[in-house]
Each structure stands twice: as C-alpha cells, then as structure tokens.
ROZA-126282 format. One record per residue (C-alpha): residue number from 0; residue in one letter; x, y, z. Coordinates in steps of 0.25 Angstrom, whole numbers. Each point is the difference from the previous one (the first is absolute). Example, Ala and Ser with C-alpha at 12.3 -4.5 7.8 and 13.67 -1.06 7.14 Angstrom:
R | n | res | u | v | w
R | 0 | a | 49 | -18 | 31
R | 1 | s | 6 | 14 | -2
//
This chain:
R | n | res | u | v | w
R | 0 | m | 693 | 146 | 522
R | 1 | r | -13 | -4 | -6
R | 2 | i | -5 | -12 | 7
R | 3 | a | -13 | -8 | -2
R | 4 | i | -7 | -7 | 12
R | 5 | a | -11 | -10 | -1
R | 6 | s | -6 | -11 | 10
R | 7 | d | -12 | -9 | 2
R | 8 | h | -10 | 2 | 11
R | 9 | a | 9 | -7 | 10
R | 10 | a | 11 | 11 | -1
R | 11 | v | -8 | 13 | -1
R | 12 | d | 5 | 5 | 13
R | 13 | l | 14 | -3 | -3
R | 14 | k | -1 | 6 | -13
R | 15 | a | -5 | 13 | 5
R | 16 | a | 11 | 1 | 11
R | 17 | l | 11 | -3 | -11
R | 18 | r | -6 | 10 | -9
R | 19 | e | 0 | 11 | 10
R | 20 | y | 15 | -5 | 4
R | 21 | l | 4 | 1 | -15
R | 22 | i | -6 | 14 | -2
R | 23 | g | 7 | 5 | 13
R | 24 | l | 13 | -5 | -6
R | 25 | g | -3 | 9 | -12
R | 26 | h | -4 | -10 | -10
R | 27 | e | -12 | 1 | -10
R | 28 | v | -9 | -11 | 3
R | 29 | a | -12 | -6 | -8
R | 30 | d | -9 | -8 | 8
R | 31 | l | -7 | -10 | -9
R | 32 | g | -10 | -5 | 10
R | 33 | p | -8 | -5 | 6
R | 34 | d | -5 | 11 | 9
R | 35 | t | -8 | -9 | 10
R | 36 | a | 1 | -13 | 7
R | 37 | d | -11 | -6 | -9
R | 38 | r | 4 | -13 | -6
R | 39 | v | 7 | 1 | -13
R | 40 | d | 9 | -10 | -9
R | 41 | y | 15 | 3 | 2
R | 42 | p | 3 | -4 | -15
R | 43 | d | -8 | 12 | -5
R | 44 | y | 9 | 10 | 9
R | 45 | g | 13 | -8 | -3
R | 46 | y | -3 | 1 | -15
R | 47 | k | -3 | 15 | 1
R | 48 | l | 13 | 3 | 7
R | 49 | a | 8 | -8 | -10
R | 50 | s | -6 | 7 | -11
R | 51 | v | 3 | 14 | 6
R | 52 | v | 15 | -5 | 3
R | 53 | a | 1 | -6 | -14
R | 54 | e | -5 | 12 | -7
R | 55 | g | 10 | 9 | 8
R | 56 | i | -10 | 8 | 7
R | 57 | a | 6 | -4 | 13
R | 58 | e | 15 | -3 | 2
R | 59 | r | -3 | -10 | 11
R | 60 | g | -12 | -8 | 6
R | 61 | v | -4 | -5 | 13
R | 62 | a | -10 | -11 | 0
R | 63 | l | -7 | -5 | 13
R | 64 | c | -10 | -11 | 3
R | 65 | g | -2 | -9 | 12
R | 66 | s | 12 | -8 | -2
R | 67 | g | 6 | 7 | -11
R | 68 | i | 1 | -13 | -8
R | 69 | g | -12 | 2 | -9
R | 70 | i | 2 | 14 | -4
R | 71 | s | 15 | -3 | -3
R | 72 | i | -4 | -11 | -10
R | 73 | a | -10 | 9 | -7
R | 74 | v | 10 | 12 | -1
R | 75 | n | 11 | -10 | -6
R | 76 | r | -10 | -4 | -11
R | 77 | e | 5 | 13 | -7
R | 78 | a | 14 | -3 | -6
R | 79 | a | 5 | 14 | 3
R | 80 | c | -3 | -1 | 15
R | 81 | r | 10 | -7 | 9
R | 82 | c | -8 | -1 | 13
R | 83 | a | 7 | -6 | 13
R | 84 | l | -8 | -4 | 12
R | 85 | v | 7 | 5 | 12
R | 86 | s | -1 | 0 | 15
R | 87 | e | 12 | 6 | 5
R | 88 | p | 10 | 11 | -5
R | 89 | l | 11 | -9 | -4
R | 90 | s | -9 | -7 | -10
R | 91 | a | -5 | 13 | -5
R | 92 | a | 14 | 5 | -3
R | 93 | l | 5 | -13 | -6
R | 94 | a | -13 | 1 | -9
R | 95 | r | 5 | 13 | -6
R | 96 | e | 15 | -3 | 0
R | 97 | h | 0 | -14 | -6
R | 98 | n | -14 | 0 | -7
R | 99 | d | -2 | 14 | -4
R | 100 | a | -14 | -1 | 6
R | 101 | n | -9 | 11 | -4
R | 102 | v | -12 | -5 | 9
R | 103 | i | 0 | -5 | 14
R | 104 | a | -11 | -8 | 7
R | 105 | m | -3 | -2 | 14
R | 106 | g | -11 | -7 | 8
R | 107 | a | -8 | 9 | 10
R | 108 | r | -3 | -12 | 8
R | 109 | l | 14 | -4 | 2
R | 110 | t | 8 | 13 | -1
R | 111 | g | -2 | 11 | 10
R | 112 | e | -1 | 15 | -3
R | 113 | d | 14 | 3 | 5
R | 114 | m | 7 | -11 | -7
R | 115 | a | -8 | 3 | -13
R | 116 | k | 6 | 14 | 1
R | 117 | a | 14 | -5 | 2
R | 118 | c | -2 | -9 | -12
R | 119 | l | -4 | 12 | -8
R | 120 | d | 12 | 8 | 4
R | 121 | a | 9 | -12 | -4
R | 122 | f | -7 | -2 | -13
R | 123 | l | 0 | 15 | -4
R | 124 | s | 15 | 3 | 5
R | 125 | t | 7 | -12 | -7
R | 126 | e | 5 | 1 | -14
R | 127 | f | 0 | -12 | -10
R | 128 | g | 14 | -6 | 0
R | 129 | g | 1 | -3 | -14
R | 130 | g | 13 | -8 | -4
R | 131 | r | -2 | -15 | 1
R | 132 | h | -15 | 2 | 3
R | 133 | a | -3 | 8 | -12
R | 134 | g | -1 | -12 | -10
R | 135 | r | -9 | -8 | 10
R | 136 | v | -9 | 12 | 2
R | 137 | e | -2 | 1 | -15
R | 138 | k | -4 | -15 | -1
R | 139 | l | -11 | 3 | 10
R | 140 | s | -7 | 8 | -10
R | 141 | n | 5 | -8 | -13
R | 142 | p | 1 | -15 | 4
R | 143 | a | 5 | -3 | -15
R | 144 | i | 13 | 7 | 3
//
C-alpha cells in the first residue's frame, strides 16, 4: 500500500519510527517531512499530506503532531480526506470500519511508539464496512446531500 506520513517538529522521532515500521511491513512510504526537530507549523504538513491523499498519490495517510489535534484539523480541511484522531487500536479500527477514514492522526506527546504501531496495524487491516455507513460517509465530503 502507498502511505504518506507527515508530522510537525514535536513528532519527528515518532514519524521516523513509524516510517521504518511501515517499510518493514512492505508498504511504500512517502515521508513528507519535516526531517529535523526545528520548529515548523503543523498546518503546512497537514495540508501537504491531505493533498497527496486527495490526489490519489497515497492510498492512506498518517498525520502526527504533539497532540494530533491540530494536524488532524488541517487534514480535514480537504473534503476528500477523512482523518480520525486515534490513541488506541479500537478507535483506529472503527475509524476505518464506520467512517472509511483514509488518514489517521496521533499525538506523539500522548501516544507511545508501541501503541502507535498497534493503531497503524488496526487502521491498515480494517476494511470499510459499507452498508448503513456508506451514506453517512458520503455526507462527510458532500454536506448538501
């Protein structure tokens, strides 16, 4: 699977660990930055990640910042993205099953590396349930429906 990953300065170390983890699982990973812990603005990286997912360059995305909140808000500005802030595997699985989330966000200051990997595993292995959820998901990108 093609996965894009981006963070702010607070999550550079977690991003690097998750990038290597995903590569080890056989995924193609696009690291959208940043490369250092020098201060950056999370919206810039959230918008970049959202664009790559919306254009179909990546099938899924992983957005990281200190809390996960700010970057998830930035990603969700793109109508084609459904970014869910998660902190444990059940939320990651439900985000896929019920909401067809194509991006997950996590907070590096709140979620440890092992838990983040477990969230990724759940996110990547769960399929969208469709059915009663499909119409609701359609409304997320098209509120006039």
